[in-house]
Structures are given as C-alpha cells and as structure tokens.
N, C-alpha and C positions, 0 to 999 in steps of 0.2 A: 501494501502500499504506500510506505513511503517514497518510493521511486516515483510515482506518477504524480502524486502528490506535487514532490521537490519539481520535477519536472513544469508542472502547471502557475505554481508559482514564481517562475521563474522566467514565464514566458505572459504570465499574465496582471503579474505584479497585484499592486492594490487590487484591483478588479479582481483577479483571481482566490484573495485571500476574503474578501465580500462572500464571491461567489462561492467557495468553501466549507465556511462560515455559518452562511445561510444553509447548506447544503448537513451541514454537519447536526443541524439543527430540526432537521427535519430526518435525517436516519442517522443517529448516533454512529452508530459502528467507525465512521470518519471519524476519528480524534481531534477535539480544537487544538490537544497537548500538541499532534507533530504540527498540527497549521500554524497556531501561536509561535509556536515552538522555533521551527524555522522561520516565520517572517523574526525572530530575534536574530538568527545570525544573522538575516539580510540587513538588520540593523547593525552590528558589528560593521559587516562586510562594506555597508558605505549604500547599499540598492535602498533599504528603506525609514523613514523618521518616524521613533518611535513614538511622535503624536498621534502621526498621519494611521500608523498602521493599526496601534488603536483602537480609533476611530472607525476607519474600516472594518476592522474583525467585531467593532460592537453593532455596528448597522444589521453584518451580517447575523451576526449572533440575533438582533432581535428582528429580522425578516422572515425569520429562518422558524423562530418563537411565534411571530406575533399569527404563521400559517395555523399554527398547535391550535389555537389562541382562538379566533375564529370557528376551526370546526366547532370546539368547545361550545362559541355562541351559539351554535345551531341547534344544540340537542335542548330537548327541555328534560328540567327536574325531574317532572310527576313523570314522562318517560324513563327516565334512568330509572326513577322507585321503583316502578313497577319493575321495568328488564332485572333489577338485582332483584328482587321475590323471584321470578321465574328462574334466573341463572346465577346468583349469589354462586353458589357452589364455587363455580365454574372462577373468578373474581373475587372470592375468597374476601369478598363484599356482601353485610347485612347492611341494612335499612337504620342501626342505628349507628352504622358507623359512616353511613351515607350524609345522616344528617348532623352528626360532626363534624365533618369535613368541611361542611355547609357553613356551620359560626364560625371555624374555625376563617375561612375567605372573609366573612362578613369583616369580621375582626381584628385581623392581623396578615390577611392576603399580600398586602403589599412586603411586608418582611419573609411569609415564607417563601415569595416568590421570590427574592433578592436572593438567601441564604441555599433555594437549590441550582442558585448558580452553578455553586462549588460541587454540585456534586453530578458525578457521570452520570451521565442513561438518564434519569431526575432532573437534571436541570429541562429537559427537554421536555417528556410526561409533563410537569405542573404547569403547562399551557394549557393542558383542555381541562382541571378541574378548576381552573382559573377564570375561560371565559364561560364553559358550564354553571360557575356560582355566583355568577354576575360581574362579576370583578370591573371596575368601571377599564378603557380603553387607555387614560391617563396611568393610572395606579399603574397599570397592568407594564405600559411603556416606560416611566420611570424606574419602577421596581427591576424591571429588564434589564433595560441601559447600564442603571447603576451597578447590577452584579455583574451583568459581559463585561463592565469596565475594569471594573477590579480584577478580575479574574482573568482578563487578555491581560494587563498587566503587565501581573505575575505571571503568566506567562513568556511574553514578549521578552521582560529581566531574566529566567528561566535563561530561554533559548541565548540571550545575549552572555550571559554567563557561562554557561555551559555545549558554548559555537565548536570548542574543540571535540567533542565527546558527541555532537550531534547524530551522528551516525548508528553509533553503538545503543544509544536513547530508543532511535525508531526502531531493531530489532528487537527489542522490549516489550513495547505497546504493542504489537499484536497480541501475542500470546499473556498478556497480564488483560489485552480488552476482554479477548475470548476466556481466559480464569473468571472473569467479572462475571460473564454474560453465566458460565457454566455455573456458577456459586449461587445466582438468581436463580434459576431451572432448579434448583435442587430445595432450593429456601420455598421457591413456588409449590414444586409434589410434593414437601412436606407441610406444605400451608394446606391444602388442598385435602391429604389424607387429618388430619387433624384436626381443622376447622368447620367449627359451630357456630351458626349464628343463633344469635341474640333472638326473644321476638321481639316484633314492634307492634 
C-alpha cells in the first residue's frame, strides 16, 4: 500500500494529500498515519509547507467524514430503533443503548466527535451516529476540523522527525492494521455469543 500512496503524493502534491485523506475517512484501511507521515517527510525535503499540509489534510478529513455524517442525517431514529428491536443481536445493540447514545450526543456530541478523531476506525464510524442523532452541521464541522487538525499536525511532525525511517514504518503499518481489524472481529464474535439485550 505504501508504494502507491507514495507515488500518488509525489505526483499530486497537496491535491493528492487532500484526496487520500478524504478516501481514508470513507475507506478506513487507507491509514492517515501513512498519508500525513509521508507528508511530514515531504516537509523535511522541502516539498510541502507544514501549515498548508495540515490544512489540506484537515479539509480532506472533513470531506470524508461529512459523507458519512450526511448518510446518518438521512436515517430516521424511530426506524433505527425498530431495526434494533428486530436485528439487535447482530449489531449487539438494544434500544436502551441507542437511547443512551442519543443522550450522549445531545449533551456532549462535539467532544465525542473531537476525541474520536484520535482513534483508528472509530474516527470514521462516529460520523454516522453524529448525523443520525441530529448533531448540527456547524458543531460537527467544528469538532471534526479541530480534532483532525490536531491529529494531522501530530502525524506531520512525526513524519518530519522520523523521515529517515519512514520506509520501515510503512512496512509495519499494514500488519498492524490487519491486527487491529482481526482483534475487532474477535471482539465482535465474543459480543454476539455473550450479548443479552435489556428490556425496553
């Protein structure tokens, strides 16, 4: 994966960074750590300016997340609750949990979205419930942009600092990502086996 990402960034510059970061937030297997890390290497080589790099990376992150946010906005909470009552086992969700998530987004939605920016996979998935439970466009955009800017800045700095070892880092990202996915699958299977719904 790292080779074609590197080639695309070399050919497309800032536009490639923005596009890849948007895709990373639609299809999580493309790691932002690699994209912005390579951008940080470019900073060290004089190819990118760090401020512009963080800006275009953040715009890309917001664009990708906004797609899922709008998907959530077009769902209906009552339809979700009906779906959970019927198929909750496969989602390991019950209506009580859905109601609690709804209250969390009502009271602390912007902080949930902000913090989720630092958690792999969750950073994308959080956009759907944010839209579904009625988080405003303004709050979503501000929270997502702020979290993405902090995260992308850290990745650019890491890439700049570790640029001599970026090839070695790229070799490890693939297996680590697969390991995380495998762990999530195991946790999901365990939850299906032992999960019991609460009465609603």
